[in-house]
N, C-alpha and C positions, 0 to 999 in steps of 0.2 A: 470189637470185644477189648477189653480192658486186662492188661498184664503187668503185675507188680514185680518191680525189679530192686533187689537188694545189693547196693554195692559193697564191694570190699573196701577196707580203709584206703587203698591205692586208689581208687577214684574219688572217694568222699571230699575231699578239698576242691575238687572240680564240680562235682553235680549233686554233693549230698548223700545222704543215708540211703534213701529210697527214691523211687521214681515210679510214676504209673504212665504206662503207655498204651495209647487207642490204636489198635491195628485192625487190619481186615481179617474177616474169617480166613482161615487156611493158610495163614501167615506161618513160615517157618522159623526156627530158631535162628539159623543162619542168616535171614533177612533183618530181625529183630537185632542180631549182634551187629550188624552193620549200621542200623538205626542209632543204636546205643552209642556206637563208636563216632558217628559223626557228632553227637551232642558232647562226647567228651573232648573231641578236638576242637569243637567251637568254643568250648568252655576253657580250655587250655590257651586258646589265642586270646580270648577275652582278658585272663588272668596273668598272662605272659608266663605259663608253666608248660614245660616240655611233656606232651604225651606219649613220646615213642614207648614207654613202659607202662602206660596206664591205660591204654586202650584194650578191649577184649581180644581183638583180633590182631595178626602179625601176619598179613598177606592172607592166605588161605588156611591158617593154623591158629590155633588158641594162643594168645599172648599170655594168657593167665593160665593158672594151673587147673582149677576145676570149676564146672558150671553145673548147677543143679536145678532141676524143674521139679517144684514141690518135693523136695527133699531127696531127688533121686538123680543120679548122673544118667542122662539119655544115652543110648547105645549109638544111634544114628545123629550124631551131635547137630550137623546142619541141615539134615532133612527133617528133624523131628518138627511134627506139626503142633502148635501152640493152641491152647483153648483157653476160652474165657476164664477170668479168674486164676490163671497159672500163676505161680510165685517163682520167680528165678533169681537166684542167688549165685554171687561170684565169690571165690574163695581164693586167694593168691597164696596164703600162709603155708599150703602144703609145700610149696617149692621155696620157701625162704623169701618170698617176695616181700 
């Protein structure tokens, strides 16, 4: 299934404004966030940019402030199952990022 990701300005210098991820049916948001972070970290290495405050996760917590799926904040962030065509958005600005 395909999931569209809209990055916050915090990540755009590394991975662009949007990305499309092809993931297996039944994948949870937590797994997708780990995949996205791997892409951000790799891009940071390639471009010589520190990614400590640009990843989505910091350990087992969100590094950013808001994650939306189809315009709504999920209740069980990491366990939320994704569906084909979902649109993910990251917004750091709510916390002054």
